[in-house]
N, C-alpha and C positions, 0 to 999 in steps of 0.2 A: 597209483600214488596213495600213500597212507593218509588216513584222516589227520587233520591238524590236531595239535594237543588239546585244544578247547572242545573238540568234537569227539574225543576218544574216551569212551566210558571207563577205560582202565587207567586213565591218567591219575596221578596222585591227588590232584585237586578236584577231581570229579567223582561223582557217584552215579552209576548207571541206574536207570529205573529197574527195579526188581519187583515184578508183580507178585511173585510168591512171598517175598519179604513184606511187601505192603499188605498182602492179605493176612499174614501172621500178625502184623502190628495192629491192623484194624480189628482182627478177631480178639486180640488181647484187650484192646481198649473196650470193645463191646462187652466182652465177658466180665471185665472188671466193673463196668457200669451196671450190668445186670445183677451181679452179686451185691454191689453196694446199695443199689436201689431196693433189691429184695430185702436186704438186711435192715435198711432204714424203715421199710414198711412194717417189719416185725418188731423193730425197736426204734421208735422215733427219737431216741435220745441223740443229742447233737455230737456225741463222742465219735461216731463213725462218719467220716467224710470221704468223698471221692478223692483219689490221689492222682496227681499228674503222672504221666508216663513219658520216659525219655528214650529215644531210639534214633541212632544215626544223626545226632546233632539237632534233632527236632523235639520240641516239647509238645506233648499232646495234653491239653487241659480239658477236663470234662465239660461237656456242654451244660449250659444253664437250663433251668426248668423251661423257660420260654423257648430255648433252642431245641430241647428234646420234643416239645409239643409241635414244633415246625419240622420235625424229623431231620435235625441237623446232627452232624458228627462233631467230634471234639475240635476245639480251636487248635490249629497247628501253628507253631511259632519256631522259626529257624533260630537257634541260639548259638550254633557253631557252624559257620559256613565251611563247606568242603571245596569251594571254588573261590577264585578271585572275583572282584567286583569291577566290571568294566565292559566295554564293547568288544565284540569279536565278529568277524564275518560269519554269517549264518547260512549254511547250505543245506542243512538237515536239522532235525530235532536235536537239541542239546540235552545233556544229562543234568538233572537237578535232584535235590534231596526230597522235594515234594513233587507229587505228580502235576499239580498246577504250580508252576514256578513263581516264586515271590522274592527271590534274592539271588545274587550271583552274577554270572556273566549275562550279557544281554545283546540284543540287536542294536545297531547304531541309530536306527530310525524309530520314531514313535508309531504306535498303531493307528491305522486308518479305518474308518467305518467300512465294514464288509470284507476287509482283507487282513484283519489283525491276526498276529501270531503270538503264541505264548512268550517268545523271546522279546518281541516288541512290547508285550505287556510288562515285562520286568523293567524295560527302559522307562516306561511311564511311571511305574511304582517308584523307581529310583528318584524321580523328581517330585514325589509327593502326591501323585494322582492315585486314585483307586479304581479298580475294575471289578465289575460283576460279570463273571463268565457264565454263559448259558450253553447248553449242549448244542451241537450242530443241528440236531433234530428238534430243537425247541419250537413250539408252535408260535405263530405270529401273535397270538393273544398273550402268550407268556413273555415274549419280547416286549410287546407294548406295555404290559404291566410292570416289567422291570424298569423300562425307561421312564414310566410315569413315577415310580417310586424314587428313582434318582432325581427327577425334576422336582419332586416334592421335598427332597432333603439336600439342598445345595451344600450343606455343611459336609457332606460326604466327599465332595470334589471327585465324583465318580463318573464313569462311563460304562455302557453296557456293550459287550461284544459276544458274538457267537464263537464258540470253539471251532477251529478249522477242521473241516470234515476229512482232510487228508492226513491228519496228525496220527502218529503211531498208536495212540490210545485215545479213547473218546469219553467225554462226559455223557451221562444219561440224558435222555431227551427232557426230563423234568428236573434235572439237576441245576442248581444255581450256586456258584462258588464266589463268595465275596473275598477280595484280596486287597491287601495293602502291603507296604514294604515289610517283608519278613513274616507276614501273618496271613492266614486264610481260614475260612470255615465253609464247609460244604453242606448244603441243605437240599432237600427234595421238595420243599415248599418255600417260595420266596417270602421271607419274613423281615419286613423293614425294621421292626424293633430289635431283631437279632443283629442285623447288619449295623444298625445305629450303635449298638453297644460294642460291637467288634471294632468299628472304626474309631469310636471314642477312646478306646483303651489302647489303640495301636501306637507303636513306637514311631517317632519321627523318621522320615526318610532322610538318607544322607545327602541328597541333592535338592535342588529347587528349580522351578520353571526358569528357563533361559540358560541354565547351566549345562555344561557338556560333561558326561561321564568320562573317566579315563579310558584310553584305548589300550587294551591289553596287548594287542599286536605291536603297537608303537613302543610300548614299554619293553616288550620282549626284544624288539630289534635294537633298542638303545642300551640294553643290559650288557 
């Protein structure tokens, strides 16, 4: 039996993960940052500023000085969704525009401690929660430090989850990815000040606690 439309990477509203394309995008962003930083060191005049990069409906905004010190990548913001927003049955990893999904279709249920999936994460982001994802191989000390940071910043409205070890691609063991609806930033050092700035600037989520996202399969059946 063929995969359903929401699980088909070639579907018009879906974009399959393309590791080669992701590598090219990241290389372009890093190269641009190196050139701009180098130029600014030679000429500190404020005329030269890092520029945003747009690719595949995603805006890549240069990392702040604090974020660069914490070895963070650019802020990724989905500005043009390639998929619908709503719940679908999830039997395997779905396709998203960003490797750590932050918007689009989602699982019907919310993430649970120890068994969270990225598709459940999108469901939580839809209703305004935030998630800090750690690699499946993160140490117990790193997990404890992330949970302590979340507890010390209740304004984040965030939870900490390990990335599932059986997912098609993996986060690094020292990688921490802060996510809110439509926005993410990945760091190799947990940096509360960077996460605080990311969440403070994040756009509001479309849903709210207690609300139920639309069901895409129900909408399809009634169309």
